[in-house]
N, C-alpha and C positions, 0 to 999 in steps of 0.2 A: 503494499501502498505505500500510498506516496507522499509525503509532508502533509501536513493538516494545517492551512495559514488561515488563522483568525482575524477576522473581519472587526471592524467596529461598526454599532448599532447604523451612526450618524453615517459613516461610508457605504455602508447598504443602503439606506435611506434615498442618499442623497444621489450614488450609481441608478436605485430603481429610480430613480422620477426622475434624472437624467435619460435615461433610455425611451421613458415614455411623454418623453418635452420632443428630439431628437425625432420616435418612428414619425411623427408628421410629416419631417419633410422626410428622411431618407426614407432608398426606396423598400426597406422591410424592414420590423423586428432587428431581426440575425443582423443586419449591417447596421445597424445602433449597436445594439448591442457591443460587436466587432469592435464599436471604434470604441465609445465608452471607455468596455473590455482592459484595449491594449492604452489609456488615456488612468486606470486605478491600478492600473498593477495585477489584478486576477485571468484570468480563466476563463473568456465567452461560454461556456460549458458554465461555473458556477453565475455569472452573472448572469444569465438561459435560468440555473436555477431559483435569482432571489427576484424574476421578474416574475418565471409562476409560478410564488408562492407570494406574491402578492396578491396578482390574481383571484389565487383562492380565499387571500384574505377577505377581496371586497368585492367577494362573489361574480364576480368575471368571468369564473374556468369553477370547471366540478373541480372533487375533492376535499380531503381536505385541510378546513384547516389552521394557525399556529399552535391553537386554544386547544384546538380538538388535537392534534397532534400531540401535544404535551397534555393533554389530560389522558388516552392511549395506554403514553409510550410511563405515564403511571401508578395506571391499573396496571399493565400488567407487570412492572415492578409488584406491587400489592400483590399481583398472587403466584409470582415469583415465589417472593419471599411463604405465604401463607401454605401452598404447599408442603416451602422443605418444611415449615412449623411440624402440618402434620405428618411428614412424614417422620420425622423427630419423633412428636408421640404416639407415633404407633408404631414402632419398634421401643421406645421406654415403654409402649402397653407390656407389647409379648414380652421383657427384659425380667419385670417384676409380672409379667401371669406365670413363664417360667416357674421364678424364683419364690414362688408364692406355691407352687403344685410341687417341688421341688421338700420343700420346707414340709409337707403336708406327710410325704412318705415316709419324714424318715421317725 
């Protein structure tokens, strides 16, 4: 995997806003994205993903909004933790049940 560079939210917002403004005069949205990406120092694909997410957040495009995506991640993390806890409790219950049976046999 490549090195992940984090950009400040202000940089992202400004870049997306510049694409929105420039796509009116550019021949295509992709041309605007390539132009802006070169100027801010990120890849065109990165900027395209930012633009697409903004479109989802504003309802212009189908898909999960940023807040829905964060909520989904939170619920998935909580689900994993609960599954681990249930597995631990199941194993502990089996261990203590076996210990109780061993104690009764003596």
